[in-house]
ZALUM-695101 format. One record per residue (C-alpha): residue in one letter; chain; x, y, z. Coordinates in nm, 2 decimals. Example, Ala and Ser with C-alpha at 12.3 -4.5 7.8 and 13.67 -1.06 7.14 Angstrom:
<nodes>
<node><code>A</code><unit>A</unit><x>1.23</x><y>-0.45</y><z>0.78</z></node>
<node><code>S</code><unit>A</unit><x>1.37</x><y>-0.11</y><z>0.71</z></node>
</nodes>
This chain:
<nodes>
<node><code>M</code><unit>A</unit><x>0.41</x><y>1.35</y><z>0.90</z></node>
<node><code>K</code><unit>A</unit><x>0.37</x><y>1.17</y><z>1.24</z></node>
<node><code>A</code><unit>A</unit><x>0.18</x><y>0.83</y><z>1.29</z></node>
<node><code>A</code><unit>A</unit><x>0.18</x><y>0.64</y><z>1.60</z></node>
<node><code>P</code><unit>A</unit><x>-0.06</x><y>0.44</y><z>1.80</z></node>
<node><code>T</code><unit>A</unit><x>-0.34</x><y>0.61</y><z>2.03</z></node>
<node><code>L</code><unit>A</unit><x>-0.46</x><y>0.51</y><z>2.37</z></node>
<node><code>D</code><unit>A</unit><x>-0.78</x><y>0.41</y><z>2.23</z></node>
<node><code>G</code><unit>A</unit><x>-0.64</x><y>0.15</y><z>2.01</z></node>
<node><code>R</code><unit>A</unit><x>-0.60</x><y>0.34</y><z>1.66</z></node>
<node><code>I</code><unit>A</unit><x>-0.31</x><y>0.43</y><z>1.43</z></node>
<node><code>R</code><unit>A</unit><x>-0.33</x><y>0.83</y><z>1.42</z></node>
<node><code>I</code><unit>A</unit><x>-0.16</x><y>1.00</y><z>1.11</z></node>
<node><code>D</code><unit>A</unit><x>-0.09</x><y>1.37</y><z>1.12</z></node>
<node><code>V</code><unit>A</unit><x>-0.05</x><y>1.53</y><z>0.80</z></node>
<node><code>E</code><unit>A</unit><x>0.22</x><y>1.83</y><z>0.83</z></node>
<node><code>S</code><unit>A</unit><x>0.30</x><y>1.94</y><z>0.47</z></node>
<node><code>P</code><unit>A</unit><x>0.19</x><y>1.91</y><z>0.11</z></node>
<node><code>L</code><unit>A</unit><x>0.47</x><y>1.65</y><z>0.06</z></node>
<node><code>D</code><unit>A</unit><x>0.30</x><y>1.44</y><z>0.32</z></node>
<node><code>R</code><unit>A</unit><x>-0.03</x><y>1.45</y><z>0.15</z></node>
<node><code>M</code><unit>A</unit><x>0.17</x><y>1.35</y><z>-0.17</z></node>
<node><code>I</code><unit>A</unit><x>0.32</x><y>1.05</y><z>-0.01</z></node>
<node><code>L</code><unit>A</unit><x>-0.02</x><y>0.94</y><z>0.13</z></node>
<node><code>H</code><unit>A</unit><x>-0.20</x><y>0.99</y><z>-0.22</z></node>
<node><code>A</code><unit>A</unit><x>0.06</x><y>0.76</y><z>-0.36</z></node>
<node><code>I</code><unit>A</unit><x>-0.04</x><y>0.44</y><z>-0.21</z></node>
<node><code>P</code><unit>A</unit><x>-0.31</x><y>0.36</y><z>-0.44</z></node>
<node><code>H</code><unit>A</unit><x>-0.15</x><y>0.54</y><z>-0.72</z></node>
<node><code>D</code><unit>A</unit><x>0.17</x><y>0.32</y><z>-0.66</z></node>
<node><code>A</code><unit>A</unit><x>-0.03</x><y>0.01</y><z>-0.64</z></node>
<node><code>R</code><unit>A</unit><x>-0.22</x><y>0.08</y><z>-0.95</z></node>
<node><code>T</code><unit>A</unit><x>0.03</x><y>0.24</y><z>-1.19</z></node>
<node><code>A</code><unit>A</unit><x>0.33</x><y>0.02</y><z>-1.19</z></node>
<node><code>G</code><unit>A</unit><x>0.17</x><y>-0.18</y><z>-1.50</z></node>
<node><code>V</code><unit>A</unit><x>0.14</x><y>-0.48</y><z>-1.25</z></node>
<node><code>D</code><unit>A</unit><x>-0.18</x><y>-0.65</y><z>-1.22</z></node>
<node><code>L</code><unit>A</unit><x>-0.10</x><y>-0.83</y><z>-0.90</z></node>
<node><code>A</code><unit>A</unit><x>-0.40</x><y>-1.04</y><z>-0.87</z></node>
<node><code>E</code><unit>A</unit><x>-0.32</x><y>-1.18</y><z>-1.23</z></node>
<node><code>R</code><unit>A</unit><x>0.06</x><y>-1.23</y><z>-1.16</z></node>
<node><code>L</code><unit>A</unit><x>0.01</x><y>-1.42</y><z>-0.84</z></node>
<node><code>G</code><unit>A</unit><x>-0.15</x><y>-1.68</y><z>-1.08</z></node>
<node><code>D</code><unit>A</unit><x>0.15</x><y>-1.65</y><z>-1.34</z></node>
<node><code>V</code><unit>A</unit><x>0.31</x><y>-1.94</y><z>-1.12</z></node>
<node><code>M</code><unit>A</unit><x>0.08</x><y>-2.18</y><z>-1.27</z></node>
<node><code>D</code><unit>A</unit><x>0.12</x><y>-2.33</y><z>-1.60</z></node>
<node><code>E</code><unit>A</unit><x>-0.17</x><y>-2.41</y><z>-1.85</z></node>
<node><code>D</code><unit>A</unit><x>-0.17</x><y>-2.79</y><z>-1.73</z></node>
<node><code>G</code><unit>A</unit><x>-0.14</x><y>-2.69</y><z>-1.35</z></node>
<node><code>G</code><unit>A</unit><x>-0.45</x><y>-2.50</y><z>-1.28</z></node>
<node><code>K</code><unit>A</unit><x>-0.42</x><y>-2.15</y><z>-1.48</z></node>
<node><code>E</code><unit>A</unit><x>-0.76</x><y>-2.20</y><z>-1.62</z></node>
<node><code>D</code><unit>A</unit><x>-0.94</x><y>-2.27</y><z>-1.26</z></node>
<node><code>W</code><unit>A</unit><x>-0.71</x><y>-1.97</y><z>-1.12</z></node>
<node><code>N</code><unit>A</unit><x>-0.86</x><y>-1.73</y><z>-1.39</z></node>
<node><code>D</code><unit>A</unit><x>-1.21</x><y>-1.86</y><z>-1.37</z></node>
<node><code>Y</code><unit>A</unit><x>-1.24</x><y>-1.90</y><z>-0.97</z></node>
<node><code>V</code><unit>A</unit><x>-0.98</x><y>-1.71</y><z>-0.81</z></node>
<node><code>L</code><unit>A</unit><x>-0.86</x><y>-1.41</y><z>-1.01</z></node>
<node><code>P</code><unit>A</unit><x>-1.21</x><y>-1.22</y><z>-1.00</z></node>
<node><code>D</code><unit>A</unit><x>-1.28</x><y>-1.22</y><z>-0.62</z></node>
<node><code>L</code><unit>A</unit><x>-0.88</x><y>-1.18</y><z>-0.53</z></node>
<node><code>R</code><unit>A</unit><x>-0.88</x><y>-0.84</y><z>-0.82</z></node>
<node><code>K</code><unit>A</unit><x>-1.20</x><y>-0.72</y><z>-0.64</z></node>
<node><code>D</code><unit>A</unit><x>-1.05</x><y>-0.76</y><z>-0.28</z></node>
<node><code>F</code><unit>A</unit><x>-0.73</x><y>-0.57</y><z>-0.39</z></node>
<node><code>N</code><unit>A</unit><x>-0.94</x><y>-0.30</y><z>-0.54</z></node>
<node><code>D</code><unit>A</unit><x>-1.14</x><y>-0.29</y><z>-0.24</z></node>
<node><code>Q</code><unit>A</unit><x>-0.84</x><y>-0.21</y><z>-0.02</z></node>
<node><code>L</code><unit>A</unit><x>-0.73</x><y>0.06</y><z>-0.24</z></node>
<node><code>T</code><unit>A</unit><x>-1.07</x><y>0.23</y><z>-0.24</z></node>
<node><code>T</code><unit>A</unit><x>-1.09</x><y>0.21</y><z>0.14</z></node>
<node><code>I</code><unit>A</unit><x>-0.74</x><y>0.39</y><z>0.15</z></node>
<node><code>E</code><unit>A</unit><x>-0.85</x><y>0.65</y><z>-0.13</z></node>
<node><code>E</code><unit>A</unit><x>-1.18</x><y>0.71</y><z>0.08</z></node>
<node><code>A</code><unit>A</unit><x>-0.97</x><y>0.76</y><z>0.43</z></node>
<node><code>L</code><unit>A</unit><x>-0.75</x><y>1.03</y><z>0.23</z></node>
<node><code>T</code><unit>A</unit><x>-1.04</x><y>1.25</y><z>0.09</z></node>
<node><code>G</code><unit>A</unit><x>-1.01</x><y>1.50</y><z>0.37</z></node>
<node><code>L</code><unit>A</unit><x>-0.62</x><y>1.57</y><z>0.31</z></node>
<node><code>E</code><unit>A</unit><x>-0.71</x><y>1.86</y><z>0.06</z></node>
<node><code>A</code><unit>A</unit><x>-0.84</x><y>2.09</y><z>0.34</z></node>
<node><code>E</code><unit>A</unit><x>-0.59</x><y>2.37</y><z>0.43</z></node>
<node><code>K</code><unit>A</unit><x>-0.54</x><y>2.22</y><z>0.79</z></node>
<node><code>P</code><unit>A</unit><x>-0.63</x><y>1.85</y><z>0.73</z></node>
<node><code>E</code><unit>A</unit><x>-0.79</x><y>1.63</y><z>0.99</z></node>
<node><code>P</code><unit>A</unit><x>-0.57</x><y>1.34</y><z>1.13</z></node>
<node><code>I</code><unit>A</unit><x>-0.62</x><y>1.03</y><z>0.95</z></node>
<node><code>F</code><unit>A</unit><x>-0.72</x><y>0.72</y><z>1.19</z></node>
<node><code>I</code><unit>A</unit><x>-0.68</x><y>0.37</y><z>1.10</z></node>
<node><code>L</code><unit>A</unit><x>-0.91</x><y>0.15</y><z>1.33</z></node>
<node><code>K</code><unit>A</unit><x>-0.84</x><y>-0.22</y><z>1.43</z></node>
<node><code>E</code><unit>A</unit><x>-1.12</x><y>-0.33</y><z>1.17</z></node>
<node><code>D</code><unit>A</unit><x>-0.96</x><y>-0.16</y><z>0.88</z></node>
<node><code>A</code><unit>A</unit><x>-0.62</x><y>-0.26</y><z>0.96</z></node>
<node><code>E</code><unit>A</unit><x>-0.61</x><y>-0.57</y><z>0.74</z></node>
<node><code>T</code><unit>A</unit><x>-0.73</x><y>-0.37</y><z>0.45</z></node>
<node><code>W</code><unit>A</unit><x>-0.49</x><y>-0.08</y><z>0.51</z></node>
<node><code>Y</code><unit>A</unit><x>-0.20</x><y>-0.35</y><z>0.54</z></node>
<node><code>G</code><unit>A</unit><x>-0.29</x><y>-0.53</y><z>0.22</z></node>
<node><code>G</code><unit>A</unit><x>-0.33</x><y>-0.19</y><z>0.01</z></node>
<node><code>L</code><unit>A</unit><x>0.04</x><y>-0.09</y><z>0.15</z></node>
<node><code>N</code><unit>A</unit><x>0.17</x><y>-0.42</y><z>0.06</z></node>
<node><code>Q</code><unit>A</unit><x>0.04</x><y>-0.42</y><z>-0.30</z></node>
<node><code>A</code><unit>A</unit><x>0.23</x><y>-0.04</y><z>-0.33</z></node>
<node><code>R</code><unit>A</unit><x>0.54</x><y>-0.21</y><z>-0.21</z></node>
<node><code>L</code><unit>A</unit><x>0.50</x><y>-0.49</y><z>-0.43</z></node>
<node><code>A</code><unit>A</unit><x>0.45</x><y>-0.30</y><z>-0.74</z></node>
<node><code>L</code><unit>A</unit><x>0.74</x><y>-0.05</y><z>-0.66</z></node>
<node><code>E</code><unit>A</unit><x>0.97</x><y>-0.31</y><z>-0.64</z></node>
<node><code>E</code><unit>A</unit><x>0.85</x><y>-0.49</y><z>-0.94</z></node>
<node><code>R</code><unit>A</unit><x>0.90</x><y>-0.17</y><z>-1.13</z></node>
<node><code>Y</code><unit>A</unit><x>1.26</x><y>-0.04</y><z>-0.97</z></node>
<node><code>H</code><unit>A</unit><x>1.41</x><y>-0.34</y><z>-0.83</z></node>
<node><code>F</code><unit>A</unit><x>1.56</x><y>-0.17</y><z>-0.54</z></node>
<node><code>H</code><unit>A</unit><x>1.78</x><y>-0.43</y><z>-0.46</z></node>
<node><code>D</code><unit>A</unit><x>2.01</x><y>-0.35</y><z>-0.76</z></node>
<node><code>E</code><unit>A</unit><x>2.18</x><y>-0.02</y><z>-0.62</z></node>
<node><code>E</code><unit>A</unit><x>2.20</x><y>0.17</y><z>-0.32</z></node>
<node><code>P</code><unit>A</unit><x>2.03</x><y>0.48</y><z>-0.25</z></node>
<node><code>E</code><unit>A</unit><x>2.25</x><y>0.73</y><z>-0.31</z></node>
<node><code>E</code><unit>A</unit><x>2.32</x><y>0.57</y><z>-0.67</z></node>
<node><code>M</code><unit>A</unit><x>1.96</x><y>0.57</y><z>-0.77</z></node>
<node><code>T</code><unit>A</unit><x>1.77</x><y>0.84</y><z>-1.00</z></node>
<node><code>P</code><unit>A</unit><x>1.57</x><y>1.09</y><z>-0.81</z></node>
<node><code>G</code><unit>A</unit><x>1.27</x><y>0.91</y><z>-0.93</z></node>
<node><code>K</code><unit>A</unit><x>1.37</x><y>0.56</y><z>-0.81</z></node>
<node><code>R</code><unit>A</unit><x>1.49</x><y>0.70</y><z>-0.47</z></node>
<node><code>S</code><unit>A</unit><x>1.15</x><y>0.87</y><z>-0.41</z></node>
<node><code>A</code><unit>A</unit><x>0.99</x><y>0.54</y><z>-0.48</z></node>
<node><code>F</code><unit>A</unit><x>1.23</x><y>0.35</y><z>-0.29</z></node>
<node><code>F</code><unit>A</unit><x>1.18</x><y>0.61</y><z>0.03</z></node>
<node><code>R</code><unit>A</unit><x>0.79</x><y>0.56</y><z>-0.02</z></node>
<node><code>S</code><unit>A</unit><x>0.82</x><y>0.19</y><z>-0.02</z></node>
<node><code>H</code><unit>A</unit><x>1.01</x><y>0.21</y><z>0.33</z></node>
<node><code>F</code><unit>A</unit><x>0.76</x><y>0.46</y><z>0.47</z></node>
<node><code>Y</code><unit>A</unit><x>0.49</x><y>0.18</y><z>0.35</z></node>
<node><code>Q</code><unit>A</unit><x>0.66</x><y>-0.07</y><z>0.55</z></node>
<node><code>T</code><unit>A</unit><x>0.73</x><y>0.14</y><z>0.86</z></node>
<node><code>L</code><unit>A</unit><x>0.33</x><y>0.22</y><z>0.87</z></node>
<node><code>Q</code><unit>A</unit><x>0.28</x><y>-0.18</y><z>0.79</z></node>
<node><code>S</code><unit>A</unit><x>0.47</x><y>-0.22</y><z>1.12</z></node>
<node><code>L</code><unit>A</unit><x>0.27</x><y>-0.02</y><z>1.32</z></node>
<node><code>L</code><unit>A</unit><x>-0.01</x><y>-0.17</y><z>1.20</z></node>
<node><code>L</code><unit>A</unit><x>0.12</x><y>-0.52</y><z>1.29</z></node>
<node><code>E</code><unit>A</unit><x>0.25</x><y>-0.41</y><z>1.61</z></node>
<node><code>F</code><unit>A</unit><x>-0.05</x><y>-0.23</y><z>1.74</z></node>
<node><code>L</code><unit>A</unit><x>-0.35</x><y>-0.31</y><z>1.56</z></node>
<node><code>M</code><unit>A</unit><x>-0.32</x><y>-0.69</y><z>1.43</z></node>
<node><code>R</code><unit>A</unit><x>-0.16</x><y>-0.88</y><z>1.70</z></node>
<node><code>D</code><unit>A</unit><x>-0.39</x><y>-1.05</y><z>1.96</z></node>
</nodes>
């Protein structure tokens, strides 16, 4: 897979193998299947007397919708990947925050599930090591978004 900025101000992702497809499709999957509802978990720092009820009533529904919308946008961008020779994926400046947020959700969910800081990659099980490298790919893509699409 190749990901790079274009001269016209986008990020272009070229899928070169079935593994590349799998990694990209894993973004929303990783964000949703770690058993973590990030929107709800963010409110866990509040106690019952410190605004937990207000969080659940006023903040949680919109935050959960925003998080789901981020992942839906990514899924829609990935719909053409099943072709024999898929077209490149382009991330536009106006979609950069959405992609950044979806990638962040996936990274946070993977860290919550696997606790990567506990061991070195060569000591990890194959499944954990795969998740570790996906997380690093997501971080690299976030860096591209920040550097080329999200700065003024």
